[in-house]
N, C-alpha and C positions, 0 to 999 in steps of 0.2 A: 619532484612531484609533491605538491602541498594540498591537503584537504583541510578546509575550515568549515565544519558543520556545527551550527548552533540550533538547538530546538527550543520552542516556546510552548508552554501549556495553554490550552484554551481555557476560558472561564468555566466554572462548574456547570452552568446551564447548557453548555455546548459539548461537554466531554462525552456525552452519550453518542455523539455524531462525529466529532473531530478528535482524532488521536493527538495531533500536535501540528504546530506550524514549524517550518524549519528553513533555514537559509543555508546555501552551499556556495562557497567560493573555492574554486579549484584551479590551481596553477599547474598545468601539465608541463612535462619536460619533453618537448617535441610533440608528437602525436601519441596520445594515450587511448587505449581501448578499455572500456569498462563494461561490465555486465551487471545490470540491475536484476536481481533474482526475482522470480515471480512470486506474488502473494495475492491476497484477495482484497487488499486495501486500496481504493481509488486515491489518486493524488491529482491535485490541480497544480500545474507547473507554470510559473511565469518567469521567463528569462529576462533579466534586467539588462544583460549584455547580449552579445551575439550567441545565438543558440548553437549547440553542437550538432553533429550529424548522428543519425541513427540508421541501423541496418534494417531494410525491409525484408520481408519473407522472400522476395524475388532475388535478393543478393545485392540490391542497389543501395548505395549510401545516399541519404537525402537529409537536408537541413530540417531540424525540428521547427515547428511553429513557435512563435514567441510566447503564446499562451495556449494551453490545452489541458484537458482532463483525460487521464488514462487509468485503466485498471489492468495492469499486466498480470493476468491470472493464469495463463497457460504456457507462456514461454518467457525466457529471459529477454530483457530489453538491452540490445547491444548499442553502445554509444561510443563515438570516436570524437575526442576533444583535441584540437590542434591550436587552441588559443584559450585565454583565461575564461572561466565560466563564473557567472554571478547570477544566482537564481533564488527565487522564493517559492516555497511550496506549501500547500495545505494537504496534510495526510488525513484522510477520513477513516472512520471505522468501516469495516466491510459493508455495512448497511447504511452508512452516513449519507452518501449521495442519493441513494434511492428514496430517501425521505423527502428531499427537496426537488428532485429532478423532474423536468417535464418530458424527459426522454427515457424510454425503457433502459434499464441498466444492462441488459444483455447486448445492447447495441454499442456499448462502450468497452467491452472486453478486448484488450490488446489493440485498441484503436485510439488514436489521438483525436479527441473530440473538441470542437470549439466550445468554450464556456457558455456562449450565448445559446447554443443548442441544448445545453444541459439545464441552465438556470434562467433562460430568457433574458430580459433586460437587466435583471439583477446580476447575471453573469458578465454582461458587458460593463456595467458600472464597477463591479468588483475588480475585474482584470485591468481596466483603465486606471482605477485608483491605485492598485498595487504597483503598476508600472511607473506611475508618475510620482509616487511617494519617494521621499529623499532618504529614508532610512528604514531599517527592518522593524523597529518598534512602531512606526507609523503604519506599516503594512499589517502588522498584527492587529492594531486598533481598527483599521478599515475592515479587515476580515471579520473581526468580532462583531462590529456594528451591522454588517450586511447579514450575517447568519443569525444574529439575534432577531432581526426583523423577519427573516424567512421562516424561523421556527415558530412564529406566532400567527394565529392561535394553534394550539396543539391539536393534531388530528389523531385518528386511531393509529395510523402508521407511525407517528412520532411516539405514541405510547408503547406500541409494540417494540420499536427500536430501543427505547429506554430499557424495557424489560429484558430484551436480548442482551444489551450491554451489561446489565447487572448480573445476568446469569453466567455469561462467559467470563466476566471479570472475577466472579466468585469461584471459578474453576469448573463450572458445569458445561460440558461440551457434547454430551449425548443428546441427540435430537429428542428422544423420548422424555428425558428429564426436563429439557427446556419447554417442550410442549405442555407438560404438566404444570410447569411454573406459569406459563402464559394462559393456561386454561383452554387450550385448543387441542385438536387432534394432531397426531404426528403428521398426517397427510396435509392438514392445513398449514402447519408450521413449515413444511418443506416448500409448499407453494408460496407462502409469505417470504421465506428466505430467498427463493429464486427471484421473486419480484423486486426485493430490496437490494440484492447483491448481483444479480445477473448470472450466478453460478449455482450449481447444485450444492446442497449442504455437504454431501460426501466429498466433493472436490475441496471444499473449505477445510475439512478436517484432514484431508490428505496434505494440503499445503501447510497446515499447522504442524503436522508430524514431520514434514520435510524440514521446516525451519528449526524445529527443536533438534532434529538430528544434526543439521549443519552446525548449529551452535555448539553442540557437544563435540563434534568432530573438530571444529575450530579450536576448542579448548584442549585438544590433545588426548581425548579419551579413546580407549580401545574400540575399534570398529565393531567387533562382535558384541561388546557390551552396549554400545550405542544402539545397535539393531534390536537387541532384546529389550532395552529400556523404552524404545520408541514404538514398539509393537510390530516391527517387521518380523516375518517368519524366520529369516536368517540374514546373515551378512550379504550374500549375493542378492537377495531380494531388495535390501536397502540400496545396494549399489545400482541395481537396475532402476529403481524409482528415482534416486538422486540424479542419475544420468539423464533419465527421461525428462525431468523437470528443469535441471540446470544445464544440461548439455555436457556435463563432465562427471566422471565417477568421483566418489568421496575424497580420495587422496589427492587427485588432481585439483579438485575444487578447493581443498584446504590450502594448497599451494597458491591459489589465486586470491585467497581472502586477505591474509596479512593485515595491512593498514589501509586497504582499499575501500571501495564503496560499501561493501557489506559491513565491515567493521565500523565505518563512520556513520552509516545511516540506519543500521538494523541491530547489530549485536548488543549495543549498550542502551537500547531503548526499552525501558521497563514496561511501557504500556503496549508493547507489541502483542497482537492477539495470540501468537504461538507461545508466549511466555506464561500463559495461564493454563491450568489444568494439566 
């Protein structure tokens, strides 16, 4: 089994909305099952080669679309790969898609949504350009060009998103502190957050805590120390929460991490939202 993941930073003017671009080439040995852990960051996926299969809630395995946007925020995304995978993705900040989208974000949670439904004709142009490009550097250029155009002129939502990005990047995660920074009430902030991300702010902080805990467990730290550091009431509380989100208790999840998808796509990514604060 071989993972080849390469990430690319967006230009400064898009970093408030886009965390990174990344390409993934995966050569499985036979059929490989992978679990993409839930978080609050939407991703636009474009399969250059044959898409893998994913597990529906009904238990049925179906082939993924060639291009789609998904925010897997409530459950792990189970993928089965039985052939080489070649894909390009755009990983947004939790609020990044909501700034540009013509579709409410809450309709994209855990659902594979066609890019045209999210970004209109710009979504069609974007995915067609990405699929037809002959290399990853061209795909990054195409994505930069499309989103630069979509970000102009700046709206109030764009300004709020930039302010949210700066607050969280600076380590501020309490909703009351962020509301003060934006000059709005906490109630207004929570409504704004829900509109931009499709999830409650409390759910976001729960996912940040989960990923911080998983990273520490993956590093081999004592489970009781991890629970205390991450704000769980005790180790059993952490175990319940980790199992609820990932489907596995901490020790079993650690055995799954290794050099698999989590390590390749999440652990070493410095801009990940759960690495702040």
